[in-house]
C-alpha positions as CSV (number, residue, x, y, z in Angstrom):
1,M,0.0,0.0,0.0
2,T,1.9,3.0,-1.3
3,P,0.3,6.5,-1.6
4,N,0.8,8.1,-5.0
5,V,2.8,11.2,-4.1
6,P,4.5,13.5,-6.7
7,A,7.9,15.0,-6.1
8,A,8.2,17.7,-3.4
9,V,7.7,21.3,-4.2
10,D,10.9,23.5,-4.3
11,A,11.3,24.9,-0.8
12,S,12.7,28.2,-2.4
13,T,9.2,29.1,-3.6
14,A,7.8,29.2,0.0
15,S,7.4,32.5,1.7
16,P,9.1,33.0,5.1
17,Y,7.5,31.3,8.1
18,A,7.1,32.5,11.7
19,R,7.5,30.2,14.6
20,L,5.2,29.9,17.7
21,D,6.2,28.3,21.0
22,V,3.6,25.7,21.9
23,G,4.6,23.5,24.9
24,D,7.8,21.7,24.1
25,A,7.9,22.6,20.4
26,Q,8.1,25.5,18.0
27,I,5.4,25.4,15.4
28,A,6.2,27.0,11.9
29,Y,3.3,28.8,10.3
30,R,2.4,31.4,7.7
31,V,-0.7,33.3,6.5
32,V,-1.5,34.0,2.9
33,G,-4.4,36.1,1.5
34,R,-7.3,37.9,3.0
35,G,-10.9,37.1,4.0
36,D,-12.4,34.3,6.2
37,S,-9.7,32.0,7.5
38,V,-9.1,28.5,6.0
39,V,-6.7,26.5,8.1
40,L,-4.8,23.8,6.2
41,V,-3.6,20.8,8.2
42,H,-1.2,18.3,6.5
43,S,-1.0,14.5,6.6
44,G,1.3,12.4,8.8
45,T,5.0,13.0,7.8
46,G,3.8,15.6,5.3
47,S,4.0,19.4,5.5
48,G,1.7,22.3,4.9
49,E,3.6,23.4,1.8
50,F,3.9,19.9,0.4
51,D,0.4,18.6,1.0
52,W,-1.5,21.7,-0.1
53,R,0.7,23.1,-2.9
54,Y,-2.2,22.9,-5.4
55,Q,-4.7,24.6,-3.0
56,I,-2.8,27.4,-1.4
57,Q,-2.9,30.0,-4.2
58,V,-6.4,28.9,-5.3
59,L,-7.8,29.5,-1.9
60,A,-5.8,32.6,-1.2
61,Q,-7.6,34.4,-4.0
62,H,-10.7,34.6,-1.8
63,Y,-9.7,33.5,1.7
64,R,-7.1,34.0,4.4
65,V,-5.1,30.8,4.3
66,V,-3.4,29.6,7.5
67,L,-0.6,27.1,6.8
68,L,1.3,25.2,9.5
69,D,3.7,22.3,10.0
70,L,2.7,20.1,12.9
71,R,5.4,19.4,15.6
72,G,8.1,17.1,14.4
73,H,7.3,17.9,10.8
74,A,9.4,19.9,8.2
75,R,10.0,23.4,9.5
76,S,8.6,22.9,13.0
77,S,10.8,21.5,15.9
78,D,10.2,18.1,17.4
79,G,8.3,17.5,20.6
80,H,6.0,15.0,22.3
81,I,3.5,13.7,19.8
82,S,0.0,12.8,20.7
83,L,-3.5,13.6,19.6
84,E,-3.6,16.1,22.4
85,T,-0.4,17.9,21.5
86,L,-1.2,18.0,17.7
87,T,-4.6,19.5,18.6
88,A,-2.9,22.1,20.8
89,D,-0.5,23.0,17.9
90,I,-3.4,23.9,15.7
91,D,-5.4,25.6,18.4
92,A,-2.4,27.8,19.4
93,V,-1.7,28.9,15.9
94,C,-5.4,29.7,15.3
95,R,-5.5,31.7,18.5
96,H,-2.4,33.6,17.7
97,V,-3.4,34.7,14.2
98,D,-7.0,35.3,15.2
99,A,-8.4,32.7,12.8
100,Y,-11.5,31.6,14.8
101,P,-14.0,30.8,13.6
102,S,-12.3,29.1,10.7
103,H,-12.9,26.6,7.9
104,F,-10.6,23.6,8.4
105,L,-9.2,21.4,5.6
106,A,-7.2,18.4,6.7
107,A,-5.7,15.3,5.2
108,S,-5.1,11.7,6.5
109,H,-3.6,11.8,10.0
110,G,-4.1,15.6,10.1
111,T,-7.8,15.1,10.1
112,L,-7.7,13.6,13.6
113,P,-6.7,16.7,15.6
114,V,-9.0,18.8,13.4
115,L,-11.9,16.5,14.2
116,R,-11.1,16.6,17.9
117,L,-10.8,20.4,17.9
118,A,-14.2,20.8,16.2
119,M,-15.9,18.3,18.4
120,E,-14.5,19.7,21.7
121,A,-15.0,23.4,20.8
122,P,-17.7,23.6,18.1
123,G,-17.8,27.4,17.9
124,R,-14.3,27.5,16.4
125,A,-15.2,25.8,13.1
126,R,-17.2,27.3,10.3
127,S,-16.8,24.1,8.4
128,V,-14.6,20.9,8.5
129,A,-13.4,19.1,5.4
130,I,-11.5,15.8,5.9
131,V,-9.6,14.0,3.1
132,G,-8.7,10.3,3.4
133,S,-9.4,10.4,7.1
134,V,-8.0,7.5,9.2
135,W,-10.5,8.2,12.0
136,R,-10.9,4.6,13.1
137,H,-8.0,3.1,15.1
138,D,-8.7,-0.5,13.9
139,H,-9.0,0.0,10.1
140,L,-5.3,-1.0,9.6
141,T,-3.7,-4.1,11.1
142,A,-0.3,-4.2,12.8
143,D,1.0,-5.9,9.7
144,D,-0.4,-3.1,7.5
145,D,1.3,-0.5,9.7
146,E,4.7,-2.3,9.6
147,D,4.4,-2.6,5.8
148,L,4.3,1.2,5.6
149,F,8.0,1.6,6.6
150,T,9.2,-0.3,3.5
151,R,6.8,1.4,1.1
152,W,6.8,5.0,2.4
153,P,7.4,7.4,-0.5
154,Q,10.8,9.0,-0.8
155,A,9.3,12.4,-1.2
156,L,7.8,12.2,2.3
157,R,11.0,10.9,3.8
158,R,13.0,13.8,2.4
159,L,10.8,16.4,3.9
160,H,12.3,15.8,7.3
161,D,16.0,15.5,6.5
162,Q,16.8,18.6,8.5
163,H,15.8,16.7,11.7
164,G,18.4,14.1,11.1
165,P,18.8,10.7,9.4
166,G,15.8,8.4,9.9
167,H,13.6,11.0,11.5
168,W,10.8,10.2,9.1
169,A,10.6,6.6,10.4
170,D,10.7,7.6,14.0
171,L,8.0,10.2,13.4
172,L,5.8,7.7,11.5
173,R,6.2,5.1,14.3
174,R,5.1,7.6,16.9
175,L,2.1,8.7,14.9
176,I,1.1,5.1,14.4
177,E,1.5,4.3,18.1
178,D,-0.6,7.3,19.1
179,R,-3.3,6.4,16.5
180,R,-3.6,2.9,17.9
181,T,-3.8,4.1,21.5
182,N,-5.7,7.4,21.4
183,V,-7.7,7.6,18.2
184,G,-11.1,6.1,17.5
185,F,-14.1,8.4,17.0
186,T,-17.6,7.1,17.6
187,E,-21.0,8.0,16.2
188,D,-21.7,10.1,19.3
189,D,-18.4,12.0,18.6
190,F,-19.4,12.8,15.0
191,R,-22.8,13.9,16.1
192,R,-21.1,16.5,18.4
193,L,-20.0,18.4,15.2
194,Q,-22.1,21.5,14.8
195,C,-20.7,22.8,11.5
196,P,-21.0,21.6,7.9
197,L,-18.8,18.5,7.2
198,L,-17.3,17.3,3.9
199,V,-15.8,13.8,3.9
200,A,-13.6,13.3,0.8
201,Q,-11.5,10.5,-0.5
202,G,-10.2,8.9,-3.7
203,H,-12.0,6.0,-5.1
204,R,-8.7,4.0,-5.2
205,D,-7.7,5.0,-1.6
206,E,-5.6,2.1,-0.4
207,F,-6.0,3.0,3.3
208,V,-9.6,4.1,3.6
209,E,-12.6,2.2,2.3
210,V,-15.5,4.2,0.8
211,A,-17.8,2.6,3.4
212,M,-15.6,4.1,6.2
213,S,-16.0,7.6,4.7
214,T,-19.7,7.1,4.1
215,Q,-20.1,6.2,7.8
216,A,-18.3,9.4,8.9
217,A,-20.4,11.5,6.6
218,T,-23.7,9.9,7.7
219,W,-22.8,10.2,11.4
220,G,-21.7,13.8,11.0
221,R,-24.7,14.8,8.9
222,G,-22.2,15.8,6.2
223,E,-21.5,15.4,2.5
224,L,-19.5,12.6,0.9
225,L,-17.1,13.3,-2.0
226,V,-15.5,10.3,-3.8
227,L,-13.0,11.3,-6.6
228,P,-12.5,8.8,-9.3
229,A,-9.1,7.6,-10.4
230,A,-7.5,9.0,-7.3
231,G,-5.9,7.4,-4.2
232,H,-5.2,8.5,-0.7
233,A,-4.3,12.1,-1.7
234,P,-7.0,13.2,-4.2
235,H,-6.1,16.9,-3.5
236,I,-2.6,16.1,-5.0
237,E,-3.6,13.5,-7.6
238,A,-6.7,15.2,-9.0
239,P,-6.2,18.9,-7.8
240,E,-8.4,20.6,-10.3
241,L,-11.4,18.4,-9.6
242,F,-10.8,18.5,-5.8
243,N,-10.4,22.3,-5.8
244,L,-13.7,22.8,-7.8
245,A,-15.5,20.6,-5.3
246,Y,-14.0,22.2,-2.2
247,V,-14.5,25.8,-3.3
248,E,-18.1,25.0,-4.2
249,F,-18.6,23.4,-0.7
250,L,-17.2,26.6,0.9
251,R,-19.6,28.7,-1.2
252,R,-22.6,26.6,-0.1
253,V,-21.5,26.9,3.6
254,E,-21.3,30.7,3.2
255,A,-24.6,30.9,1.4
256,E,-26.3,28.9,4.2
257,A,-24.7,31.0,6.9
258,R,-26.0,34.2,5.3
259,T,-29.6,32.9,5.5
260,F,-29.3,32.5,9.3
261,V,-30.6,35.5,11.2
262,G,-29.0,35.7,14.7
263,P,-26.1,37.0,16.7
264,P,-22.8,37.6,14.8
265,S,-20.6,34.6,14.4
266,G,-17.7,34.4,16.8
267,V,-16.2,32.4,19.6
268,S,-17.4,33.1,23.2
269,G,-15.2,33.3,26.1
270,D,-16.5,29.9,27.3
271,E,-15.6,28.3,24.0
272,R,-12.2,29.8,23.9
273,G,-11.3,28.0,27.1
274,Q,-12.8,24.6,26.4
275,L,-9.6,23.0,25.1
276,D,-7.3,24.8,27.5
277,P,-9.1,25.8,30.7
278,D,-6.0,27.4,32.1
279,H,-5.5,29.6,29.0
280,D,-4.8,33.2,29.9
281,E,-5.5,35.6,27.0
282,Q,-2.9,37.9,28.4
283,D,-0.2,35.2,28.2
284,Q,0.2,34.4,24.5
285,P,2.8,31.9,23.3
286,G,6.2,33.2,22.2
287,V,6.7,34.0,18.6
288,S,9.9,34.2,16.5
289,D,10.4,34.9,12.8
290,S,12.3,32.5,10.6
């Protein structure tokens, strides 16, 4: 089972990143464009620039795109990896750049902290789109997981060379171990989502069966998008078709939001503290420029 991944984008084309102190790690991020925020969260052993290279400029024409590398990945420093810390990485960056409430677009392992964030603090998400989501902990066997190490694409391995030889394998193993231990969303979890949901995958996805995505979309009262002739990364393998579908999804979400008459959208003080009850708005994480 090998994901179809094209060669990595030239790092020289990326704009400078800033870095934000989050717990025991520094998280690299950047913001592109103006408008409502769309937060892009990459796959396991991927990076923001690599995973979303066909979406960044398309979305930045109409939205404020927030791009980040999760801890241990690409430009960010290493640190303790768990569903909790990955969720905290995303939450901290969103707080710092004032992205809430935001649209979230996430791929593969990156869908897990995004789902947790949206389930735990629903007011923070305008919409959630998950691509090739591995939301069930039991959908791959131990043998399947071990097979990944021999078949993992070279392009994804090279993204982490700056962390030292073999870092990609250590990173992948930690992600797998955490998924086996801490991940497994239920019907009740999905029903906690209070925003529009898009569940997307390629018809030839070698990791996620269509029935699994259908179940998530049904439980979350969302939409299902299955892209033909694409595998685990349809946003990379069929970017034009994916982009058309995702932008149309965002337009429908915005149109439906405009028909609602009520208080202005935003995040209440109670919601802002749900994930971090000890968070002090006066004590923001440290930031440095790269």
